[in-house]
MARVOGU-446515 format. One line per 8 residues: number of its first residue (from 0); their letters; for each residue x, y, z of C-alpha. Coordinates in nm, 4 decimals, m for minus. Example, Ala and Ser with C-alpha at 12.3 -4.5 7.8 and 13.67 -1.06 7.14 Angstrom:
2
0) as) 1.2300:m0.4500:0.7800  1.3670:m0.1060:0.7140 $
***
This chain:
198
0) xxxxxxxx) m6.6836:14.1482:m1.3847  m6.8020:14.0125:m1.0759  m6.6921:13.6269:m1.0022  m7.0347:13.5038:m1.0582  m7.0386:13.6896:m1.4283  m6.6829:13.5212:m1.5305  m6.8540:13.1885:m1.3926  m7.1240:13.2363:m1.6505 $
8) xxxxxxxx) m6.8706:13.3283:m1.9198  m6.6789:13.0380:m1.8775  m6.9794:12.7967:m1.8631  m7.1000:12.9635:m2.1786  m6.7792:12.9365:m2.3749  m6.7409:12.5548:m2.2937  m7.0891:12.5113:m2.4269  m6.9852:12.6747:m2.7206 $
16) xxxxxxxx) m6.6473:12.4831:m2.7071  m6.8578:12.1415:m2.7016  m7.0726:12.2252:m2.9436  m6.8256:12.3421:m3.1950  m6.6381:12.0170:m3.1553  m6.9454:11.8156:m3.2059  m7.0423:12.0093:m3.4979  m6.6798:11.9632:m3.6424 $
24) xxxxxxxx) m6.6736:11.5740:m3.6003  m7.0138:11.5405:m3.7672  m6.8539:11.7048:m4.0724  m6.6028:11.4848:m4.0792  m6.7806:11.1959:m4.1680  m6.9110:10.8408:m4.0956  m7.0942:10.5867:m4.2423  m7.2767:10.6158:m4.5761 $
32) xxxxxxxx) m7.1135:10.9497:m4.6292  m6.8576:10.8537:m4.8719  m6.5524:10.9144:m4.6340  m6.2479:10.6726:m4.5973  m6.2138:10.6232:m4.2578  m6.4259:10.4097:m3.9970  m6.2615:10.6067:m3.6846  m6.4659:10.8981:m3.7423 $
40) xxxxxxxx) m6.7801:10.7658:m3.6412  m6.6409:10.5574:m3.3377  m6.7481:10.7105:m3.0038  m6.7521:10.6133:m2.6530  m7.1021:10.4449:m2.5598  m7.3211:10.5521:m2.2821  m7.6129:10.3815:m2.0977  m7.8971:10.4755:m2.1747 $
48) xxxxxxxx) m8.1883:10.3174:m1.9033  m8.1886:10.5130:m1.5568  m8.3089:10.3969:m1.2399  m8.2731:9.9971:m1.2734  m8.2420:9.8460:m0.9451  m8.0949:9.5223:m1.0702  m8.1568:9.3223:m1.4148  m8.2128:9.2429:m1.6303 $
56) xxxxxxxx) m8.4715:9.5087:m1.7843  m8.7604:9.3749:m1.9992  m8.6734:9.4105:m2.3676  m8.9180:9.6430:m2.5762  m9.0116:9.7218:m2.9185  m8.9007:10.1175:m2.8486  m8.5763:10.0174:m2.7206  m8.2522:10.1098:m2.9469 $
64) xxxxxxxx) m7.8965:9.9473:m2.9147  m7.6989:10.1367:m2.7625  m7.4272:10.0990:m2.9954  m7.5629:10.0754:m3.3621  m7.9240:10.2018:m3.2894  m8.1262:9.9196:m3.4215  m8.4331:9.8109:m3.2537  m8.3261:9.5833:m3.0253 $
72) xxxxxxxx) m8.5740:9.3152:m3.0386  m8.5530:9.3019:m3.4344  m8.2706:9.0368:m3.4446  m8.1675:8.7568:m3.2779  m7.9131:8.7906:m2.9781  m8.0756:9.0930:m2.7469  m7.7861:9.1673:m2.5018  m7.7609:9.4047:m2.2137 $
80) xxxxxxxx) m7.5833:9.5275:m1.9266  m7.6756:9.7354:m1.5702  m7.4214:9.9557:m1.4039  m7.4118:9.9643:m1.0383  m7.5221:10.2974:m1.0227  m7.8483:10.1817:m1.2048  m7.7655:10.2659:m1.5536  m7.8308:10.0326:m1.8188 $
88) xxxxxxxx) m7.7576:9.9604:m2.2115  m7.9436:9.7090:m2.4082  m7.8100:9.6000:m2.7448  m7.9544:9.4398:m3.0132  m7.6609:9.1687:m3.0689  m7.3753:9.0423:m2.8783  m7.1048:9.1866:m3.1437  m7.2675:9.5217:m3.0233 $
96) xxxxxxxx) m7.2401:9.4233:m2.6399  m6.9032:9.3738:m2.6949  m6.8307:9.6906:m2.8765  m6.9984:9.8687:m2.5513  m6.7829:9.6750:m2.3047  m6.4415:9.7644:m2.4361  m6.5357:10.1468:m2.5541  m6.7881:10.2873:m2.2937 $
104) xxxxxxxx) m6.6269:10.4612:m1.9888  m6.8959:10.4719:m1.7145  m6.8876:10.6055:m1.4222  m6.9796:10.2880:m1.2283  m6.8745:9.9472:m1.2876  m7.0693:9.6709:m1.4478  m7.3138:9.4896:m1.1931  m7.4678:9.2318:m1.4200 $
112) xxxxxxxx) m7.4901:9.1425:m1.8014  m7.7273:8.9577:m2.0099  m7.7366:8.8004:m2.3495  m7.9440:8.5518:m2.5375  m7.8328:8.1691:m2.5549  m7.7658:8.0685:m2.9573  m7.9197:7.7408:m2.8606  m8.2127:7.7913:m2.6678 $
120) xxxxxxxx) m8.2993:8.1383:m2.7205  m8.3070:8.2041:m2.3474  m8.1702:8.5018:m2.1896  m7.8526:8.4003:m1.9819  m7.5757:8.5407:m1.7706  m7.3407:8.7173:m2.0320  m7.0551:8.7534:m1.7441  m7.0480:8.3160:m1.6971 $
128) xxxxxxxx) m7.1445:8.2935:m2.0964  m6.9567:8.0864:m2.3601  m6.8732:8.3443:m2.6692  m6.7377:8.1420:m2.9389  m6.5640:8.3989:m3.1830  m6.6507:8.2853:m3.5047  m6.5262:8.4671:m3.7835  m6.5643:8.4121:m4.1111 $
136) xxxxxxxx) m6.8518:8.6722:m4.2647  m6.9083:8.4670:m4.5775  m7.0816:8.1580:m4.3575  m7.2577:8.3770:m4.0934  m7.5934:8.4835:m4.1756  m7.5536:8.7949:m3.9346  m7.7455:9.1505:m3.9827  m7.4480:9.3131:m3.9093 $
144) xxxxxxxx) m7.1947:9.0972:m4.1021  m7.0968:8.8643:m3.7952  m7.1545:8.7927:m3.4396  m7.0469:8.5810:m3.1644  m7.2023:8.2904:m3.0578  m7.3426:8.2998:m2.6968  m7.4101:7.9346:m2.4886  m7.4957:7.9330:m2.1369 $
152) xxxxxxxx) m7.2753:7.6317:m2.1166  m6.9262:7.5251:m2.2730  m7.0443:7.1893:m2.4032  m7.2821:7.3353:m2.5970  m7.0147:7.5962:m2.7432  m6.8002:7.2709:m2.8292  m7.0836:7.1126:m3.0090  m7.1479:7.4268:m3.1955 $
160) xxxxxxxx) m6.7858:7.4174:m3.2872  m6.7817:7.0658:m3.3692  m7.0548:7.1245:m3.6588  m6.9191:7.4729:m3.7576  m6.7449:7.3688:m4.0674  m6.6628:7.7040:m4.2394  m6.3579:7.7339:m4.0374  m6.1106:7.5335:m3.8586 $
168) xxxxxxxx) m6.1443:7.6205:m3.4999  m6.0747:7.4284:m3.1982  m6.2131:7.4909:m2.8628  m5.8378:7.4536:m2.7135  m5.7142:7.7882:m2.9054  m5.9132:8.0409:m2.7309  m6.1653:8.0697:m2.9703  m6.4534:7.9915:m2.6381 $
176) xxxxxxxx) m6.3919:8.2979:m2.4348  m6.5859:8.4617:m2.1666  m6.7212:8.8324:m2.1429  m6.3889:8.9368:m1.9132  m6.1628:8.8071:m2.1826  m6.3352:9.0167:m2.4612  m6.0906:9.3385:m2.5428  m6.0467:9.5750:m2.8202 $
184) xxxxxxxx) m5.8935:9.3246:m3.0595  m6.1799:9.0450:m3.0026  m6.4641:9.3737:m2.9856  m6.2964:9.4447:m3.3245  m6.3719:9.1258:m3.5208  m6.7720:9.2136:m3.4695  m6.7795:9.6166:m3.4793  m6.4539:9.7610:m3.6057 $
192) xxxxxx) m6.6494:10.0270:m3.7942  m6.7786:10.1501:m3.4549  m6.4541:10.1193:m3.2589  m6.1662:10.3611:m3.2375  m5.8159:10.3016:m3.3321  m5.5953:10.1985:m3.0658 $
***
């Protein structure tokens, strides 16, 4: 066997191994299939948009969230981020942005991120935003159970907390965080079923 034939055979075996692994993973179950575990559906998320020189990119009706697959323009809370290599990811809600941040393993650092201000409905810089970490799923009327509340200004985040009667939350208790502070524990508040077990 020539060196070239050996290389082609290794590539074929590698591709078959990846395909078999994916097929087995699909058979293990996930949301809606009656399985008990949430970790089977968790994955490492990847950006879906290429060739972005700088963000933010315009949201379109055809884009789907890179974490949950929902249309990004269907709900309040559109978010996105762009990597230094020009790849970008879009999200329908800030909880999905959190999940991507802690679970993705991109080849390139994040260049910029944006989310929708809860008070103004305007796109704001997510790297400087103030995210209020509410946790009462019964009090929040959110499409995916619950989402953090992003604000451009800390004073607006504090005002939201003062009016949020569902929970006893205080700004002094690390309830208002920046995107850089979001870790797996925080992300799991909002998207536990879409994140791996640690």
